[in-house]
N, C-alpha and C positions, 0 to 999 in steps of 0.2 A: 171765250166765243167756243172754245170746241168743250172745255171743260169748266166745274162749278168754278169761281174763285177762290182761292186759297191766300186768306192773308194771316201769315203768321201763326199758320195752323188751323185757323177757322175757315169754315166753309162759309162763303158769301152767297148765298142765292140771291140774293136784292140786287146785285149787280148785275147776274146773267138776265134778271128780268128788265133792266134797264137795257142789257144790250138789245136785247129782242124789239124793247119800244122805240130804242134809235133805227135799230134795221128797217123795222117797218114804215117808219117815219120818212128815212131816205127812198123806202120802196112807193110810198104814197107820191113823195115830190115827181120820180119820174114817171108814176102813172098818171100824172096831170097830163105830160106833155103827150103819151099816147094815149090818152083820151082825145084830148084834143086835136089829132092828126089824124085819126081813125074814126071817128065817130062823129055823125052828125049832130046838130042841134049845140044848144048850150053845154060845158061840160059840169059836171058836179062838182070835180077837184078844181074850178078855175081860182077859186078862193081860197077853200080848203087848204089845198097843197102849195101853197104857191111858196111858203117859208117852210113847208116839213123836212127840206136839209139840214132843217135846226140837229136833225137828227146826228149828223156831221160832226157838229159843235159836243154833243153829248159825248159821243163817241170820244173825241179828243181829250177831254175832258177825265172820262173815264180810264182811257188809256195813261195818261200822269198818275189817276190817283190809284190805279193799280200797281204800275212798274215800282212811286216808290215805296208802296206799302210791302209788297213783295222783295225789296233790294235792301230796305233798312236791315240791319243785323246781319246779312248773310254774309258778310265779308266784303272787303274791298282791294284796291288794286289791279294790278293789270291782267291776273287771271282770272277776277271777278269780272271786268269788263270782257273779256274774250267770252268769257262761260255766258254772261246777258246777250252777246250779241248772236253768239250763235244759236241761241235760244230764240231770239225775236226773230231771226233768219229762217229758221226751220218751221216756225209758225207760221212764218206770214207767207214766204217767196213758193213753195212748190205749188199750192193751189192757183195763187195769180199768176202764176208762171201756165199753170195747164188753160187758165180763161183766157190768157193773154194769147197764148196759141190757136185759143178755137177763135179768136178774132182774126189774127193775121189769115188762118186759113180761110175764113169766109171772105177777108178780102181776096184773095185769090180766086177761088172759085165761086164765089157769089156776091161780087164786090157792092151789086145793089142791094143787099142784105143789110150791107152797115154804114155807118155815117160817111159821107163823101168827104169830109175834111178830114177823114184819117189817112189819105193820101200824102200829106203833107207831115204825118207825125213821123218822129225817129222810131224805127221798131227796137233798136239796141236801147236807148234813151228809156224805153217802156219798159223793157224787161229788166234792166237794173236800176229802175227810179231812181235814172238821175233827172234833176230838172231841167224842161225842156222849153222851148217857145209854145207849142201846142200841147194839149191835152195828151196823156200817155193813150196807147192804141186801147187797152180798156180803160173805157172814161173815168170812171171812177178810181183807177190806180192814181189819179191826182191827191186822194186823202193818203194812201200810202207812200208819196213823196216825201209828206211832211212829217207821216210817224217815222220813214227811217232816218229824217233829220233828229228828230228828238231821239231816238235811240241813239244815236251815235255821238250827240252830245250827251246825253245821259251816262254813256257808258266812259265818257270821259269824266263826269264826276266820280264815277266807281273807280276810277282807274288811277286817279288821283287821291284816293282813300277817302272821300267824303261819302263814309255810311253812316255817318251819325245823322242824326234827325238836326241838330243845330246846322253841322255844315252841309248837307243838304238844303236846308232851307235856306242858306245863304248863298250857297251855289246857285239856286233858282232866283233869287233874289238879282243877284250879280247878272246872271243871263237875261232877267226881263228887264231890265236898266239898260243893256246891252243892244237887245230888240228895238226898244222904246227910242234907245237915241236913234237907230240906224233909219227906222218909220218916219219920226220926227225930220229926220234929214231928208227924206225921199228914198232912200237906197233901197227901198221895197219893187221901186217900179222903175228898178236899172234889168241888170240881168237874170238869165231865169235861177239862177242860184241865186243870186242879191233876193230876188223875191221872194223864195224861200224863206232863206235863212232870218231875213228884217219881216217876216210876215206876221200880223196882229195875231193869226191862229194859234203863233207859239204860245202866246200867253194862256190859251186854254190849256195846255198841255202843263203849263207851270201853274196855273189856277187849280189842276188836278192833284200833281207832285205835293203843295203847299198844301192841299186838305186831306190828300192820303196821309203827311207825315204828322197832322196836328189835331183829326176827328176825335181820336181818344180824349182829348183834353174836354170836350164839348160832355156835359153832363147828359146821360139818356133821357132824359126827362125834356127836351128840346127836339127829341126828335121829330116827333110830328110837325111842329111849329116850322124845322127847316125844311121838311118834305114838301107842306103846304106851300110855302112861302117860295121854294125853288120852282113847284110845278105854277104856281102862279103866275112867277117872273116869265118862265119860258113860256107860256100860252098867251100873256098879254103880249111879250113879244113878236111870236109869230104872228098874232093878228096884226100890233100896230105897225111894226116896221114894214116900209114899201117892201115888195117884192125882190127875194133873191136875187134875180136877175137886173135889177132897177140900179141905174147910175148914180139914183139917189141913196139907196144902202151903202152907207157908208163903211168899209170891212170894220174899221176899230169900233165903231157905234155896235155892229151886229155883235162882236166879238164880245163887247163889256156886259152887254143884256143877257146874250144867251150862255157865255161861259159864267157869268155869275150865276143864271138861274140854273145850269146842269153843276154847278160846285156844292148849291146847297139843298139840291135835290138827294145827290150822291150822297154830302155826308148823311142827310135825314134817313136815309133807306139803309145806312149802314147801323146808325145808332138805334132805327126801329128792329133792326135785326140781331142786335144784341139784347135787345129788350123783348124776344120772342115773337116778333113778326115776323111771318114767312108769305113771299109772293107766291102766286099762281104757279102752280106746278106746270102748265104749258105754257107762259110767258119763260120759266125756267129752262125748258126743253128747247124752246126755239131760241134763246139767249147763247145756249150751246152751240146752237147750229148758225148764230149770226154772221161771222166770215162768210162763210157758203152762202147762206143767204144775200149777204151784200155784193159778192163777186158774180153772184147767178142770177140775179132777178132781172136786169136788162135783157137779157138773152129771150127768160122768159116772158116779161109782160110786152116786149117788141113781137114777138112770137104770135103769142096770144092776141092782140091788139090787131097785127096785119090780116090774121083769120076774121075774127070778130068783125071789123070793117069790111069786109066782104061780102059775108053772109049775113051780117045782120047791123046795116048801118044805120038804122033808126034811130032817129031824133029824140025818142020819148023817154023819160027820164027813168022810166022803169029799166028799160033796155040799158041805159047807160049805170043805172043802179045793181043789176045782174053782173054785167059786164066788168064792173069793179070789184066786186066781193067775189066773184069766179078768180080773177087774175089772181087778188091779195093772196086766196087759198091756194090756189095750185104755185104761186111763186114759193110760199111759205114752205108747202109740203114737199117741193122739189129742193129747198135749200137745207129741209131736215134727212131727205133721203143722200144729197152730196155729203152731207156733215156723216153719216153714219156710213154710207160707204167707199166714198174717197178720202174725205179730210181726216175722220179718226181714225183709220187705218196709216194712214200718214204718218201721225203723230206719234202711233204707237211701234210705227217702224224705228223712229230715232231711239225710244226708251230699249229698244228690245237692242239695237246696234250698241247702245251706252252701256248698258248691261253687260253685253259679250265682249266689249274693252274696244270697240272698232269706231265708236266715235262718242266724243266729249258731250 
């Protein structure tokens, strides 16, 4: 997210480009609701953006892919698990806490600017990424709850010395079997913690883990085929599945289509890059800033939507089009600035502390 992904000493810029695509997709999904709420007339994103939150599915598979790739061969045991969790916590939590605090402050001084349902949410659970009956105070934090669960269990694999490809693969399949059994038994419909532990979304992390462990066994000549197939599966699923907020869009059906498409797309991208293909530089830079964009975009698009709806509420499609283009541009620009001015210095701070011997 903040830096180009390194897998076994190699720079994989294609994964950063996919992060950018995933973040912009989520942005478009949320922008759909802003357009519907603040502008008059028919929303241009009403159909196009109905399943754009497939970017989350791509993020989850990417996360599993990267964690498996960078962890294999880097040591195992309790110390490896501790280092892994420390690195992940420093990567995720500080910036998330900053934006969560911003929401908490808005709830105190300008409650009309935040979702009224936030009043029922647990602020402590939001900060600590603990599964809760409601969404976190920072709504997009629900994905980080699933990320945290994945990191905790994956660190267990490292602690138990499952550092080889074969052992990690067996661990992932055993984990998936337990999740599948729990989902089949309906455990995911119980307490908030159980709904995370047995969520079908875990299959997307595991698909990424298995892809990250075995993609190098695929001949590079199949890179284009995997990329095109994965992209096609994702686009067809986004177009043909019921809207993501529909009761008919079963979670497991969604995960199977979007998780499979994401895994194929990621494997194809990695293989293409080993063959010399490089993504667009702007996509790489936006991928570096994808975490900042992901956490900040709700604030940006909500503010622009309120102002645009007040001054330019016209139902004309050109007005809608200019609003969408302007908002996406500003949100991406803001995410990039936050990455460079806040996120990157935070990450560099840990490296400086580690070099000084005050932080592992």
